[in-house]
Each structure stands twice: as C-alpha cells, then as structure tokens.
DOTI-645446 format. One record per atom (N, C-alpha, C, CB): residue in one letter; x, y, z. Coordinates in steps of 0.1 Angstrom, whole numbers, plus 5000, padded with zeros to 4 digits. Atoms other than C-alpha are relative to their C-alpha. Glycine has a CB too. Example, Ala and Ser with C-alpha at 12.3 -4.5 7.8 and 13.67 -1.06 7.14 Angstrom:
A500949885000;A512349555078;A500950125000;A499050005012;S499149895000;S513749895071;S499250115008;S500450054986;
END
This chain:
M499650105010;M084270456633;M500850074988;M498849934994;K499149935010;K087170546609;K500049924987;K501450015006;L500050065013;L086870476572;L501250054992;L498750034993;T498949955009;T089570486546;T499450094989;T500649874993;Q500449915010;Q089470736518;Q499149934989;Q501250064993;P500850075010;P088170476492;P498649965006;P500749884995;Q501350044994;Q085470356517;Q499150135001;Q500249945014;L500749885000;L084370716522;L499550044986;L500850125006;R500449965013;R084270786485;R498949914995;R501249994990;A501150095004;A082170476479;A498750035007;A500449855003;L501249964992;L079770576507;L499450124995;L500450015015;V500649885006;V079370916492;V499349974987;V501150114997;G500750045013;G078570756458;G498749935002;G501049924992;E501250084998;E075970526472;E498950085007;E500349875007;T500949924992;T074370776496;T499550124993;T500650035013;L500449875008;L074371096475;L500149974985;L501050115004;R499950065013;R073470946442;R499950104989;R498949904999;S500149905011;S072671256422;S500850125004;S498550054999;D499249884997;D074671576418;D499250105009;D500350074986;A500849914992;A071771766433;A500049965015;A498550004996;D499850054987;D071971546464;D501350045006;D499849855001;L498749974995;L075671606467;L500150155003;L501149964989;D499949854998;D075371986463;D499250045012;D499450074988;A500949974989;A072472006488;A500749965014;A498649944999;F499450064988;F074371786514;F501250095004;F500549864997;C498849914997;C077572006511;C499550145005;C500950014988;S500549874996;S075572326513;S499450005014;S498850044990;D500650014987;D073672206544;D501149985011;D499049905001;H499250044989;H076572056563;H501550054999;H500049855000;F498649955002;F079872176548;F500150124990;F500949884995;P500049885009;P079372526534;P501350044995;P499350115007;D498749965004;D083072586533;D500549924988;D501049995011;V499750085012;V083472296509;V499250044988;V499749855003;C500949965010;C080472406489;C500550124992;C498650025005;R499549885006;R082072746483;R501149984990;R500450105011;R498950035009;R084972576465;R499549944987;R500949895007;F500650055012;F082572436439;F499850114990;F498649935002;S500249905010;S082272616406;S499149944989;S501450044993;D501050045010;D079772606377;D500749904990;D499550124992;G499450095009;G080372306355;G501049905005;G500650074988;M499050094994;M082672126379;M499549865000;M500450055015;Q500450145001;Q082671756375;Q499849945014;Q501049914993;R500350064987;R081171536403;R501249955007;R498949904998;V498950074993;V084371346409;V500950115007;V500849924989;R499249904994;R086171676416;R499350055013;R500250124990;K500749964988;K083471786440;K500249905012;K498550024997;V499950104990;V083671456459;V501550015006;V499849864994;T498649994995;T087471496461;T500250125009;T501050014988;L500049884992;L087071846475;L499449975014;L499450124994;L500650044988;L084671706501;L500849925009;L498649934997;L499150094992;L087071436512;L501250075005;L500449884991;E498849934996;E089971676513;E499850105011;E500650074988;H500249884991;H088371956533;H498949985011;H499650114992;A501050024989;A085471806554;A500649925011;A498849934994;D499650084989;D085971666588;D499549854998;D499550055014;H500450145004;H086071286582;H499149935010;H501249924999;E500950064990;E084471186615;E498550054999;E500550035014;R501449945002;R081471426610;R499449954987;R500150155000;L500450055013;L081271326573;L499549865001;L501150014989;T500450144999;T081170956582;T498749995008;T501149925007;E501250014992;E078571006609;E498750054992;E500150105012;L501149955008;L076271206585;L499649914989;L500350144994;L500350095011;L076570966557;L499449875005;L501349974992;L500650124994;L075870666579;L498650025004;L500949955012;K501449974996;K072770836592;K499150004988;K499950135007;L500850005012;L071570896557;L499849864994;L500750084989;S500150145005;S072370536546;S499149915008;S501449944999;S500850094991;S070570376575;S498550024997;S500350035014;G501449975003;G067370536563;G499649954986;G499750145000;G500450055013;G067470376528;G501049894996;G500150114990;N499250115005;N069370126507;N501450064997;N499549934987;A498749945000;A073070196511;A501049914995;A500350055014;A498850085004;A076470076503;A500149885009;A501350085000;P499850114992;P077669746516;P500350045015;P501149914995;A499949964986;A077469746554;A501549995004;A499249905009;L498649994996;L080769826572;L500549875006;L500250115009;D499550134995;D080869476587;D500249904989;D498949945010;G499750095011;G081269336552;G498949924995;G501149925004;T501250085004;T077769196548;T499150094991;T499249955012;L500949925009;L075569306519;L498750025007;L499849934987;P501349974993;P072369476532;P498949924993;P499750155000;S501250085006;S069169276527;S498850045008;S500349855000;A501349974994;A065469326534;A499649885009;A499050034990;G500550104991;G064269136565;G500949895003;G498749944994;G499150104997;G067468956569;G500249894989;G499749935013;G499850105011;G067068756536;G500650064988;G498649944997;V499449955013;V068668786502;V499249944989;V501549964999;K500850055011;K066668756470;K500950004987;K498850094998;V499250015012;V068368636438;V498949994989;V500949875000;L500950005012;L066468706405;L500849944988;L499550144996;F499450075011;F067468456378;F499250034988;F500049845003;M500749985013;M066568566343;M500849934989;M500050164997;A499450085010;A067168346313;A499450034986;A499749855003;A500549985014;A066868396275;A500849914991;A500250154996;N499450095010;N067568156247;N499250014987;N500049855006;P500749975012;P066268296214;P500149884990;P500550124993;R500150125009;R065168036188;R501249984991;R498850004992;S498950015010;S067968116163;S501449995006;S500050134992;T498750024993;T070768076189;T500249865004;T500150105012;T499750134995;T072467766202;T499149985013;T501549985003;Q500950034989;Q070067606227;Q500849965012;Q498949904997;L499250034988;L071567616262;L499249925010;L500450145006;G500750084989;G070767396292;G499750085012;G500949885004;L500349904989;L069367676313;L499249935011;L499250124994;G500850074990;G066867446330;G500949925009;G499049914993;R499050084992;R069767226342;R500850095009;R501049924991;E499349904992;E071567536354;E499350045012;E500450124992;I500849954988;I068767666376;I499749895009;I498850074995;R500350124992;R067967316388;R501249975009;R499649884992;Q498850034993;Q071567266399;Q500350115011;Q501249994991;I499849894990;I071767606416;I499049995011;I499750144993;E501050024989;E068567546435;E500349885009;E498649984994;E499650114992;E069767206446;E501150045010;E500449884991;K498949964992;K072967356459;K499550105012;K501150084992;I500549914990;I071067636477;I499249935011;I499150114994;R500750084990;R068767386494;R500949935010;R499049904993;A499150074992;A071767216508;A501050095008;A500849904992;V499049914993;V073567526522;V499550025015;V500150134993;K500249974986;K073767626559;K498950105002;K501350045007;H500949894998;H071767946555;H498950004989;H500850135000;R501050015011;R069167816529;R498850095002;R499749864998;D501249924997;D066367996547;D500150154997;D499549985014;A499749865002;A068068326541;A500050044985;A501350045007;V499949985014;V068168286503;V498749974993;V501249924994;T501250025009;T065168336480;T500450004986;T498950115003;F499750015014;F065468236444;F498850014991;F500849864997;V501249975009;V063068376418;V500549994986;V499450145003;S499550025014;S063268286381;S499050064990;S500249854997;R500849945011;R061968456349;R500649944987;R500050165000;W499650065012;W062168276316;W499650074987;W499549864999;A500249945013;A062268376279;A500050165002;A498749964994;A500049864996;A063268726292;A500150094987;A501250025009;R500049895010;R062569026269;R500650125006;R498650024994;P499549884994;P064169366273;P499150075010;P500450104989;D500949934991;D061069506289;D499849925013;D498650024994;D500150094988;D060969206313;D501150045011;D500149854996;L498949964991;L064269336328;L499450115010;L501250054993;Q500549894992;Q062569656340;Q498949945009;Q499450104991;Q501250054992;Q059369476351;Q500549915012;Q499149914991;A499650094989;A061169206371;A500850075011;A500949894994;L499349924990;L063569456388;L499150085008;L501150084993;L501049924992;L060669676398;L499249915009;L499150074990;E500850094992;E058569386410;E500749935012;E499449894992;E499350094991;E061169176428;E501050085009;E500749894993;Q499049934992;Q063669436440;Q501149915006;Q499450095011;P499150104995;P066369166442;P501350075005;P500449904989;H498649964996;H069769196459;H501049954990;H500349945014;V499150055011;V071368986431;V499249974988;V500649865005;L500650025013;L070468986394;L500949904993;L499850134992;H499250105008;H071668676375;H499349984986;H500049865008;F500550025014;F071368656337;F500749884994;F500250124992;S499450125008;S071968326318;S499550004986;S499749875007;G500350005014;G072068326281;G501250034991;G498950104997;H498949975009;H074068446252;H500550155001;H499549974985;G499449875001;G076468736250;G500850014987;G501050045012;T499449985013;T078168886219;T501450075001;T499150074990;H498749935000;H081669016209;H499850155002;H500649974986;D500149864999;D080269366207;D499250055012;D499250054987;E500549954987;E079169386243;E498550015001;E500750135004;R501550004999;R075469296241;R499649865006;R499450024986;L500750134996;L073169036257;L498949974991;L499550025015;A501150045009;A070768836236;A498849965007;A500549894990;L501350034994;L067368856251;L499049964989;L499450125008;E500950045010;E064168756233;E499050114996;E499249875005;D501149915004;D061568946213;D498749935002;D500150064986;S501450054997;S057768886214;S499849874992;S499050104997;E500150125008;E058268606187;E501049905004;E500150044986;G499050094997;G061068436204;G501350024993;G499549864997;G498749975007;G063768586182;G500950085009;G499750084987;I499049934992;I066768796193;I499650145002;I501449984994;A500149854997;A066369136210;A501350035008;A498750035007;F498849974993;F069769276219;F499950115010;F501150034990;V499849894990;V070569486250;V501550035001;V499349965014;D498649965000;D073769676248;D500550045014;D500350114990;K499449974987;K076169766276;K499550135006;K501550014998;G500449874995;G075070126278;G498550005005;G500050114989;A501450014996;A071370046280;A499849925013;A499149934990;L500050084988;L071969776307;L500550085012;L500849874998;S499449924990;S074170006327;S499050115005;S501350064996;D501049904996;D071570286326;D498849945008;D499450064987;L501150064992;L068770046338;L500449975014;L499649884992;I499550044986;I070869916367;I500250125008;I501349924999;G499849884993;G071770266376;G498750065006;G500750114992;I501349944995;I068070366379;I499349905010;I499150014988;L500750094992;L066770046395;L500949915009;L499249904991;R499050074991;R069569956419;R499650005015;R501450064999;D500649984987;D067269996449;D500749915011;D498549975000;N499350104991;N068469676467;N501249934994;N499049905005;L499050085008;L070769546440;L501450035004;L499850034985;Q498649994996;Q074269476451;Q501049924991;Q500249965014;M499250085008;M075469216427;M499349964987;M500449875008;V500550055012;V075069116391;V500949894995;V499950114989;V499350125006;V076068776376;V499549994986;V499849875009;L500350025014;L076268756338;L500649884995;L500550134992;N499550135004;N076568396329;N499849984985;N499349885008;A500249995015;A076968466292;A501450034994;A499050114996;C498749985007;C079868466267;C500350154998;C500049934986;Y499549865002;Y081968786264;Y499350115008;Y499850034985;S500749904991;S080168956293;S500850075009;S498949935007;E499149934991;E083169076311;E499950154999;E501549964998;P500149855000;P082969436298;P498750055006;P500250054985;L501249964994;L079369456308;L500150005015;L498849914995;A499950014985;A080169336343;A500950125005;A500749875004;E499149894996;E082969596345;E499250135001;E501250024990;A500849875000;A080569876335;A499050015011;A499250014987;L501050004989;L077969766361;L500550035014;L499349875000;T499549974986;T080369816390;T500050155002;T501449955001;Q500249864997;Q079670186386;Q498850015010;Q499650084988;H501349994993;H076270106403;H499949895011;H498949984990;V500250114991;V076669776422;V501449975006;V499449874994;A498850034993;A079269646447;A500949904992;A499749935013;C499150095008;C080469366424;C499149934989;C500649895009;A500650065011;A079669186392;A500949894994;A499750104988;V499350115006;V080668856375;V499750004985;V499749875007;G500250025015;G081168826337;G501049904995;G500250144993;M499250115006;M082768586313;M501050074990;M499149904993;H499049945008;H086068676296;H499949954985;H501449975006;Q500150065013;Q085468446266;Q498849924999;Q501349914998;P501150105001;P082868196253;P500249905011;P499949934987;I500050104989;I081967956281;I499049894997;I499850065014;G500950115004;G080467606276;G498949995010;G500849885000;D501250034992;D077167496290;D500349945013;D499049924992;L499750084988;L078567256315;L500850095010;L500849884997;A499249914991;A081167506328;A499250115006;A501150064991;A500949894994;A078567786332;A499249955011;A499150064989;T500850064990;T076367556352;T500849975012;T499349874994;E499250044988;E079067416375;E500550125007;E501249914996;F499549874994;F080467766381;F498950065008;F500650094990;A501149934993;A077167916390;A499549935012;A498850024990;A500550084989;A075967636412;A501050015012;A499849854996;S499049994989;S079267636433;S500150145005;S501349944995;F499949864996;F079368016434;F498950035010;F499950094988;Y501149974991;Y075968036450;Y500049915013;Y498649984993;R499850094988;R076667736473;R501050075010;R500549864996;G499149944992;G079667926486;G499450125007;G501250054992;L500749884994;L077568246492;L499149955011;L499350084989;G501050054991;G074868046509;G500649945013;G499249894994;F499350054988;F077467896534;F500650125007;F501049904996;G499449884993;G078368256544;G501450044996;G499949975015;R498749965004;R081568276525;R500050134993;R500549894990;T499949875006;T082868606511;T499749994985;T501350075003;V500250005015;V082168706475;V501249954993;V499650144995;D498850055006;D085768646467;D500249855001;D501250085006;E499950144997;E085768306483;E499049924991;E499949965015;A501050075007;A082568206466;A500450004985;A498650065001;F499550005014;F083968316432;F501149904998;F500450144996;R498950095002;R087068116437;R499549855001;R501150035010;L500650134999;L084967816448;L499449964986;L499049995011;G500650035013;G083067846415;G501149964990;G499350124995;C498950045009;C086367836395;C500649875004;C501050115000;S499450134995;S087667556417;S499249884996;S500250005015;A500850115004;A084667346409;A500249954986;A498550045001;L499750045014;L085567356372;L501349925000;L500250134991;R498750085000;R089067226380;R499749865006;R501150075008;L500450134994;L087566956402;L499349914990;L499250025013;H500750075010;H085366846374;H500849984987;H498650064997;Q499250015012;Q088266866349;Q499450074988;Q500449864997;I500549925011;I086567136329;I501050124998;I498550065004;P498949905002;P089367356314;P499650144997;P500949954990;E500549865003;E087467686315;E500050085013;E498649994994;D500049934987;D088267796351;D500550154999;D500849935010;H499449875002;H090068106337;H499050104994;H501250004991;I500949915008;I086968246319;I499150095009;I499149914992;P500849914992;P084768376348;P500950115006;P499349935012;R499249884995;R085968726360;R499150075010;R500550094989;L500749924990;L084968906392;L500550144999;L500349945014;K499849855000;K084669286390;K499550065012;K499450064987;V500449944987;V084469496421;V500150154999;V501049955011;K500149865000;K083469856426;K501250065008;K498650055006;A498949934993;A086170106437;A499650025015;A500350134994;G500349984986;G086370106475;G499349885007;G499150125002;V500750124994;V084669766480;V501149895001;V498849954991;D499150114998;D086669476494;D499249864999;D500750015014;A500750125003;A085369146479;A500449895010;A500149954986;T499650104991;T087468946504;T499450015014;T501650015001;A500749984988;A085369086532;A498550004999;A500550135007;L501449985003;L082069116515;L499249865000;L499850074987;R500850124999;R079368846523;R498650034996;R500149945014;L501449995004;L075968796508;L499149965012;L499749914988;V500750054988;V074768606540;V501050005011;V499449864997;A499149994988;A076168676574;A500249865006;A499450105011;P499750134993;P077868366590;P499450005013;P501549975000;A500650014987;A076168236621;A501150025011;A499449865002;
END
C-alpha cells in the first residue's frame, strides 16, 4: 500500500505521539536515520529526515502494524476508526446565568431526531452532559472516550469558551488549555465540533490533535447553530463524508433562508482528506 508524503507524515504523528516514541522507533528500525538526529533537533525536522531517508514501504508497514494495536489515524479507506463498529458523540453544553440564554435543549432534540431518522442510526451513540464545568470536560472525555466531541454554548473574541462554575457563573477555558486537554485525551477522539461564536481559532488549534474540527467564524444565531448541527450529523449518519456533511449543514441554512451559512468553518489536519473521510462507513 503506497501512501503519499502527507499521509505518511500524518500517520507518524498519530502513531508515534511522543518524541521518545519517535526516537525509539527510529533507533530500532532505522538506525541510519537516527544517526542523523542531533541534540535539541525539533521533532518536525526528525520526521522530515525519517521520510526522506527511510524506505517508504517498510515504514508504512511498521506504522500500520503499530496503529492496528491502538487508536490510530483515520483508516486508509477513509473511515474514522471506531470501537465495536459504532461511533460515540459526546454533546457538552454550557449556558452560564449571566450570558444570553441559548436554546440548547432544542438543538440536541433536533440533532437526536435527525440521527434517529438516518440510515445508520444504530451505529451512532449520542451522549449529553449539561451545565458543563471545566473539570467536566476531563471527566466526560475519560468516562465516555468519544469519537466526536461537540460543545454548544458561548465563545468569546479572545478565543475562549464560556463554561460554568459551581454556582452557574462563567468559567472560561482558553484555546491553549483546551488544546492541551484534547492532546492528552484524544484516545478515540477524531473530531471536535465547537458550536459557539468566534470558535474558529480554537477549531484550527485542535487539528494538531484530531482529524478535523468545526468552528464558527463569527457570532452565530441560535436557529442557525441548531439547523447547521442537526443537518451536519444527519449527513454523517447517512454515511456521507465529513466534507459533504459540513456542506449539507451550510446548505440547510440556505434552504431555511438563514443568512449565516458562511459562518461555520471546517478545519482539517495536515494530510487528512475531508472529502474522503467518513464517520460511518456506507453500506
């Protein structure tokens, strides 16, 4: 099986997640490459040397063997890996008392209705957590190990999400903290959807760790956020690619004459092709 250079780079990133893993892998299998490494050399340079000097067929074979024993990059057939053939979506919502009250109940109800009507409904599990606090993010990711994390709530100009504190007030989570958390607890996680205003930069940052992420370029209205999310998951549940499902979400806004179809943005990890990537394999 022949992979392109970007695909190989992505597979190295997902399979050899730490610098120690990369160094040990090269030492064991490609000592000639390892001898080219120097103290303090950046990881990106080490990966470049590996791709330049290692035999690609052998490298691909070794990486695929490693990835098959754990949670790896998107499968080469374009389907996101999932446990037991199913995909779990973790929906987390926060609406602090001092913020504009959003119709989050309507959003999740509409998403669940769409999922119940899709072709592969038995392959999609939807779990929800409400009044989410920062610590709940850790707890829920550890407990549920989802393939998709969906957050609905408020985002800010300065690249933060507004979660709740123990009294129902605002507890902010910034881009760096969220990215760090996803980097640690990305066990099964392949996609993050941030249905919150100004969340595009956060989505971009998260593609360091996950195959793709959705964020909002500007403020987005309640109705638009709901219609986009519901149609997006409906597309995924029918076995459409991530790119097609995203465009279906935007198309739904135009069909309902909601002039906010330009606000959702799809961000994709380097080496990942969203036009071939599916959450659920078509029958």
